N, CA and C atoms as an extended XYZ file, in Angstrom:
237
Properties=species:S:1:pos:R:3:atomname:S:1:resname:S:1:resid:I:1 pbc="F F F"
N       120.918       60.136      113.228 N   ASP     1
C       119.975       59.170      112.711 CA  ASP     1
C       119.267       59.814      111.511 C   ASP     1
N       119.438       59.249      110.340 N   PRO     2
C       118.842       59.841      109.133 CA  PRO     2
C       117.316       59.767      109.073 C   PRO     2
N       116.720       58.800      109.733 N   ASN     3
C       115.263       58.662      109.687 CA  ASN     3
C       114.713       58.287      111.070 C   ASN     3
N       114.461       59.276      111.938 N   PRO     4
C       114.061       59.000      113.313 CA  PRO     4
C       112.778       58.190      113.446 C   PRO     4
N       111.831       58.375      112.508 N   VAL     5
C       110.591       57.613      112.672 CA  VAL     5
C       110.808       56.159      112.500 C   VAL     5
N       111.694       55.740      111.583 N   LEU     6
C       111.958       54.315      111.444 CA  LEU     6
C       112.626       53.757      112.691 C   LEU     6
N       113.536       54.536      113.278 N   SER     7
C       114.161       54.076      114.513 CA  SER     7
C       113.148       54.022      115.630 C   SER     7
N       112.232       54.978      115.678 N   ALA     8
C       111.168       54.979      116.721 CA  ALA     8
C       110.241       53.784      116.575 C   ALA     8
N       110.097       53.237      115.361 N   ILE     9
C       109.298       52.050      115.120 CA  ILE     9
C       110.105       50.791      115.484 C   ILE     9
N       111.364       50.753      115.111 N   ILE    10
C       112.180       49.545      115.274 CA  ILE    10
C       112.512       49.312      116.760 C   ILE    10
N       112.861       50.343      117.500 N   HIS    11
C       113.296       50.160      118.887 CA  HIS    11
C       112.258       49.439      119.781 C   HIS    11
N       110.981       49.747      119.713 N   PRO    12
C       110.054       49.001      120.571 CA  PRO    12
C       109.902       47.533      120.122 C   PRO    12
N       110.050       47.289      118.820 N   VAL    13
C       109.965       45.901      118.374 CA  VAL    13
C       111.183       45.129      118.901 C   VAL    13
N       112.353       45.756      118.832 N   LEU    14
C       113.555       45.129      119.402 CA  LEU    14
C       113.406       44.963      120.913 C   LEU    14
N       112.795       45.922      121.555 N   ALA    15
C       112.576       45.830      123.008 CA  ALA    15
C       111.719       44.615      123.371 C   ALA    15
N       110.646       44.421      122.622 N   MET    16
C       109.766       43.265      122.875 CA  MET    16
C       110.495       41.938      122.601 C   MET    16
N       111.310       41.924      121.553 N   ALA    17
C       112.062       40.688      121.220 CA  ALA    17
C       113.055       40.390      122.310 C   ALA    17
N       113.800       41.389      122.777 N   HIS    18
C       114.763       41.167      123.841 CA  HIS    18
C       114.055       40.757      125.124 C   HIS    18
N       112.919       41.308      125.407 N   HIS    19
C       112.139       40.945      126.606 CA  HIS    19
C       111.782       39.448      126.540 C   HIS    19
N       111.321       39.014      125.381 N   ARG    20
C       110.925       37.611      125.237 CA  ARG    20
C       112.127       36.660      125.374 C   ARG    20
N       113.319       37.187      124.981 N   LEU    21
C       114.558       36.392      125.075 CA  LEU    21
C       115.148       36.386      126.503 C   LEU    21
N       114.569       37.200      127.339 N   GLY    22
C       115.071       37.312      128.728 CA  GLY    22
C       116.185       38.313      128.905 C   GLY    22
N       116.371       39.200      127.940 N   HIS    23
C       117.395       40.256      128.058 CA  HIS    23
C       116.767       41.527      128.567 C   HIS    23
N       116.483       41.547      129.814 N   ALA    24
C       115.717       42.674      130.439 CA  ALA    24
C       116.389       44.021      130.260 C   ALA    24
N       117.698       44.106      130.506 N   ASP    25
C       118.406       45.388      130.406 CA  ASP    25
C       118.413       45.906      128.982 C   ASP    25
N       118.646       45.041      128.025 N   THR    26
C       118.631       45.468      126.640 CA  THR    26
C       117.230       45.881      126.208 C   THR    26
N       116.223       45.164      126.674 N   ALA    27
C       114.825       45.523      126.349 CA  ALA    27
C       114.515       46.917      126.872 C   ALA    27
N       114.904       47.186      128.115 N   ARG    28
C       114.624       48.532      128.648 CA  ARG    28
C       115.402       49.630      127.902 C   ARG    28
N       116.605       49.324      127.492 N   ALA    29
C       117.441       50.304      126.757 CA  ALA    29
C       116.808       50.615      125.399 C   ALA    29
N       116.299       49.596      124.713 N   GLU    30
C       115.632       49.803      123.419 CA  GLU    30
C       114.344       50.611      123.604 C   GLU    30
N       113.623       50.309      124.653 N   LEU    31
C       112.409       51.074      124.954 CA  LEU    31
C       112.711       52.530      125.212 C   LEU    31
N       113.776       52.788      125.928 N   GLU    32
C       114.180       54.179      126.232 CA  GLU    32
C       114.577       54.912      124.963 C   GLU    32
N       115.257       54.272      124.046 N   LYS    33
C       115.616       54.927      122.789 CA  LYS    33
C       114.369       55.371      122.043 C   LYS    33
N       113.376       54.531      122.007 N   SER    34
C       112.113       54.871      121.345 CA  SER    34
C       111.415       56.028      122.052 C   SER    34
N       111.389       55.979      123.354 N   ARG    35
C       110.738       57.048      124.141 CA  ARG    35
C       111.376       58.394      123.845 C   ARG    35
N       112.688       58.425      123.773 N   LYS    36
C       113.379       59.688      123.505 CA  LYS    36
C       113.037       60.232      122.121 C   LYS    36
N       113.000       59.371      121.123 N   LEU    37
C       112.695       59.834      119.756 CA  LEU    37
C       111.261       60.355      119.682 C   LEU    37
N       110.330       59.663      120.319 N   ILE    38
C       108.921       60.083      120.312 CA  ILE    38
C       108.746       61.398      121.072 C   ILE    38
N       109.471       61.517      122.177 N   HIS    39
C       109.368       62.732      122.989 CA  HIS    39
C       109.815       63.951      122.167 C   HIS    39
N       110.911       63.807      121.466 N   VAL    40
C       111.430       64.908      120.649 CA  VAL    40
C       110.399       65.323      119.573 C   VAL    40
N       109.754       64.326      118.980 N   ALA    41
C       108.797       64.610      117.906 CA  ALA    41
C       107.492       65.247      118.421 C   ALA    41
N       107.146       64.990      119.685 N   PHE    42
C       105.842       65.426      120.171 CA  PHE    42
C       105.909       66.252      121.455 C   PHE    42
N       107.060       66.766      121.765 N   THR    43
C       107.191       67.533      122.994 CA  THR    43
C       106.364       68.835      122.954 C   THR    43
N       105.659       69.145      124.032 N   PRO    44
C       104.808       70.352      124.002 CA  PRO    44
C       105.616       71.670      124.086 C   PRO    44
N       106.900       71.561      124.386 N   GLU    45
C       107.729       72.785      124.517 CA  GLU    45
C       108.099       73.370      123.172 C   GLU    45
N       107.828       72.652      122.084 N   LEU    46
C       108.212       73.148      120.768 CA  LEU    46
C       107.268       74.243      120.318 C   LEU    46
N       107.738       75.057      119.381 N   ALA    47
C       106.911       76.123      118.821 CA  ALA    47
C       105.652       75.518      118.182 C   ALA    47
N       104.554       76.276      118.191 N   PRO    48
C       103.298       75.763      117.619 CA  PRO    48
C       103.398       75.393      116.142 C   PRO    48
N       104.319       76.032      115.412 N   ASN    49
C       104.429       75.740      113.958 CA  ASN    49
C       105.488       74.681      113.672 C   ASN    49
N       106.052       74.050      114.725 N   TYR    50
C       107.051       72.987      114.537 CA  TYR    50
C       106.435       71.819      113.808 C   TYR    50
N       107.127       71.307      112.843 N   GLU    51
C       106.678       70.104      112.086 CA  GLU    51
C       107.460       68.932      112.589 C   GLU    51
N       106.837       68.025      113.385 N   PRO    52
C       107.587       66.939      114.012 CA  PRO    52
C       108.263       66.018      113.011 C   PRO    52
N       107.673       65.850      111.860 N   MET    53
C       108.238       64.926      110.926 CA  MET    53
C       109.342       65.590      110.113 C   MET    53
N       109.332       66.907      109.973 N   GLY    54
C       110.350       67.597      109.134 CA  GLY    54
C       110.291       67.094      107.706 C   GLY    54
N       111.294       67.389      106.987 N   ARG    55
C       111.341       66.943      105.592 CA  ARG    55
C       111.870       65.519      105.572 C   ARG    55
N       111.123       64.625      104.920 N   HIS    56
C       111.539       63.251      104.727 CA  HIS    56
C       111.729       62.512      106.066 C   HIS    56
N       110.934       62.845      107.052 N   GLN    57
C       111.085       62.208      108.364 CA  GLN    57
C       109.900       61.327      108.689 C   GLN    57
N       109.135       60.955      107.720 N   GLY    58
C       108.018       60.083      107.976 CA  GLY    58
C       106.674       60.801      107.851 C   GLY    58
N       105.683       60.026      107.672 N   ILE    59
C       104.323       60.539      107.570 CA  ILE    59
C       103.663       60.359      108.931 C   ILE    59
N       102.590       61.140      109.178 N   TRP    60
C       101.999       61.131      110.536 CA  TRP    60
C       101.655       59.746      110.997 C   TRP    60
N       101.174       58.885      110.104 N   TRP    61
C       100.765       57.560      110.576 CA  TRP    61
C       101.978       56.679      110.906 C   TRP    61
N       103.164       57.023      110.397 N   ASP    62
C       104.356       56.321      110.820 CA  ASP    62
C       104.639       56.638      112.298 C   ASP    62
N       104.484       57.899      112.664 N   TRP    63
C       104.647       58.287      114.055 CA  TRP    63
C       103.581       57.676      114.959 C   TRP    63
N       102.388       57.567      114.420 N   LEU    64
C       101.304       56.910      115.175 CA  LEU    64
C       101.670       55.458      115.426 C   LEU    64
N       102.159       54.765      114.411 N   LEU    65
C       102.580       53.392      114.590 CA  LEU    65
C       103.706       53.292      115.640 C   LEU    65
N       104.634       54.238      115.581 N   ALA    66
C       105.722       54.272      116.603 CA  ALA    66
C       105.169       54.390      118.020 C   ALA    66
N       104.182       55.241      118.192 N   ARG    67
C       103.602       55.426      119.533 CA  ARG    67
C       102.826       54.189      119.981 C   ARG    67
N       102.110       53.544      119.043 N   ILE    68
C       101.389       52.323      119.416 CA  ILE    68
C       102.336       51.212      119.799 C   ILE    68
N       103.391       51.015      119.014 N   LEU    69
C       104.377       49.987      119.339 CA  LEU    69
C       105.100       50.283      120.650 C   LEU    69
N       105.402       51.580      120.877 N   PHE    70
C       106.025       51.948      122.137 CA  PHE    70
C       105.163       51.581      123.322 C   PHE    70
N       103.879       51.933      123.262 N   ARG    71
C       103.001       51.602      124.384 CA  ARG    71
C       102.809       50.128      124.577 C   ARG    71
N       102.784       49.370      123.482 N   GLU    72
C       102.681       47.921      123.607 CA  GLU    72
C       103.930       47.357      124.275 C   GLU    72
N       105.094       47.837      123.838 N   ALA    73
C       106.364       47.374      124.451 CA  ALA    73
C       106.450       47.777      125.926 C   ALA    73
N       106.044       49.014      126.190 N   GLN    74
C       106.068       49.527      127.562 CA  GLN    74
C       105.177       48.692      128.487 C   GLN    74
N       103.997       48.332      128.030 N   THR    75
C       103.096       47.522      128.805 CA  THR    75
C       103.710       46.142      129.062 C   THR    75
N       104.310       45.553      128.049 N   LEU    76
C       104.907       44.234      128.181 CA  LEU    76
C       106.068       44.256      129.117 C   LEU    76
N       106.948       45.237      128.987 N   ILE    77
C       108.185       45.251      129.757 CA  ILE    77
C       108.031       45.758      131.155 C   ILE    77
N       107.199       46.780      131.321 N   GLN    78
C       107.044       47.381      132.655 CA  GLN    78
C       105.867       46.805      133.417 C   GLN    78
N       105.148       45.914      132.761 N   GLY    79
C       104.018       45.237      133.401 CA  GLY    79
C       102.900       46.102      133.658 C   GLY    79
């Protein structure tokens, strides 16, 4: 994936859309894709000097938006 932050933003939006369309399995799969990307970027097991965005991987507020959308989708889908 050339730009993980964009994928982390898109997957929860797709998850919410699929949920509204009644595609529960696809919604959960999209939510899981986002969770994995966010976990890699913010995992506590990484070295203290690790830069989650890396070069050309998004700005911090992009990752913040990804986390907000993920939590919104998670609340909608998991109730």
